N, C-alpha and C positions, 0 to 999 in steps of 0.2 A: 396913869401909862400902865402899861402891859407890855412885859417882854419875856418874848418866847425861845425858848432858844432847843432845837432838837439835836441832841448829838448821837450818832449812830453806835449800838452796842458793840464793841470792839472787846472782847474780855477775854485778854492775853493769858490769863490761866486755862482756861479752855477751850480757847482758838476759836470762842464762836465768833461770826461774823452776821449781823443783821442785814440778813437776804432780804426779808419784804423793803425795809427802804432802802436799800441799791437798786431794788427792781423797780420799785417805785419814782423814782429818782431819776432813774435810765430810759422811762418811758418802755421798759420790758414788760409782756405778759408771762407772766413765771412759767409756768407749766411748757408754752410754746419756744418760747426765747430765750434762754436762759437753765444752760447745763453748769448749774454751781459745783464744782470742786469738792470734793469732803476737806473738813474744815485743816486736817490732820496736813491734806494734802498744800492748801493755801498755805502755812507757814513752812514747810518743807522747802517750798516752791521762792517765799519770800528771803529766805534763811539762804539758800544758791543764789538766789539774784544779787544778793548783798556781797555776797563770798566771791563772785565774778567780777564784780567791781571793786575790789577793795583795793588791787594795785591797779588801777584805772588811774593816768596824771591826773585829769581831769578831777577826777571824784577825789584824790588825795590835796590837792589844791584847794576844792568849795570848802576839804572838812578843815587845813591851815585858816581856811578864813573866817569859818564859823566858830574855831578856836579861837582865833584872834579877835572875833569880835563880844563874844562870848565872856574874857575873859578880863577884858577890856569894861565892858558893861556891870561884871560883877563889880569891876574896882568901885567905879563909878557910884554905883546905887549903895555900894559899902560905906563908900564916904559919903554920900551926900543925902541918902535918903534912911540909910540903917535897918536897923531890923525890922524897922516900922512897913518896911515892903513887903513884909508876909502879909501886911493886914490889911493890903490897898487893892485894889483890880487893879490889873496890868492888861494894859489893850496892847496885843502882839500886833499887830499889824492890820491897819485901814486903806485900804487903795482906792483908787476907780479908774478903771481902763482911760483912757485921752478919750475917746468916742463917746465917753459915760460922762463928763467932767462938767459939772457947771449946772447940772441937774438937782441937787441936793441930797446924793446919796449919803455921799461921806456925812454929811451934816446930821441927817436924819439915824445912823447908824450911832456917830460919836454923842450926839443930843441924847438919846435914848440910854446910851451905856453910860451917862453922865448922871441923868434922871435917878438910874436905878442905884448908883454911887451915893447922891443927893438923900434920895431914901433911906438907904441901907447907915449914912451917915461915914463912910466909906471915901476915903480921898484917894487919886488914881493916877498912873504913872504911865510912861511908854517912853519909848525912843524912835526919835526922828530921825532920817538920814538924809531928808532934805531941809534945806534952811527955809527953802522958799512957802514950804507951808508952817514954819511960824506962826506967822498972821493969823492962820486957820485957824490954830491951838488954842494961841493965843485969845481970839476971840470967844471962844469954849475956857475962860481961864485957866487954862495949863500955861505954864509958866518955867523955863528953860533953869533946871538945880546942876546943869553940870555938864560937859560934850566930853568927846574922847573921836579922835582922830585913826581913820583905818587908811591903808597902806602907805602910810610911810617910813614901815620896820618892812615894805617886801620887795624887793631884789624886781621883780616881774611886775609892778606896775609904777607906769610911767605917767601919770595924772597927779594933781593935785589933789591928798589926801583928802579921804571923805568926812566930813563932817558930823559926829551923828550927837545929837543934842537929847537930852536926858530932860522928860519934864514931868513937875507934877503940876496938881489942879486937887485943892485940899475941898471939900466938903461944901455942897451951898446950903441954902435951908431947905430943911426934910419937904417933897412933896407931900400937899396937903396941911401944912403945919400954918 
C-alpha cells in the first residue's frame, strides 16, 4: 500500500507560500485570476489579523477551551502513554461530513495510516471526543487507555462534560512480512 501526503510549502523563516499548489487547489489560472500579495505583506496581514481579534470574547473563549483541552490531554498522555508518545504516530483528526458517512472514507484513511504504522513498526494514538466512535476505533485495534472531561470546570458550559478518550493501537504484523 502506498501513502502519499502532499503538504504545501510554508516556510515561515522566509515567508514563502507555495503559490503553484494553492493556485491549482483553487482551480485558478495563475496569470489571469490570481494577484498574489508579496510574501512580506501576507505575514504582516496575518499578524494584524491575529492582533485584531486578540481581545475578542469568542476568540478568548476558544483559546481558553483549547488550553483546557491541551493541558488535560498532556496530563493523560504523560500518565498513560509516557515518553513513547513521541515515537508514535498521532492521528490528529478524522471526521466525515454527515452526508458522506457510511461510504468508507474514514475507514480507508485510517486503514492507510495504520498500515503505514505497521510497516514502520510504530504504535498510533488519538484523542476521540465522541464515545459513539469507540466501536469504529476498536474495530481497527485502538483501545482506550484513559479519558479526560472537558467542560466540568467551565461556568459557561451548561451541558454534560464532554468525554475525550485517549486511544492507542499497537503495531500489527508488518505489511509484506
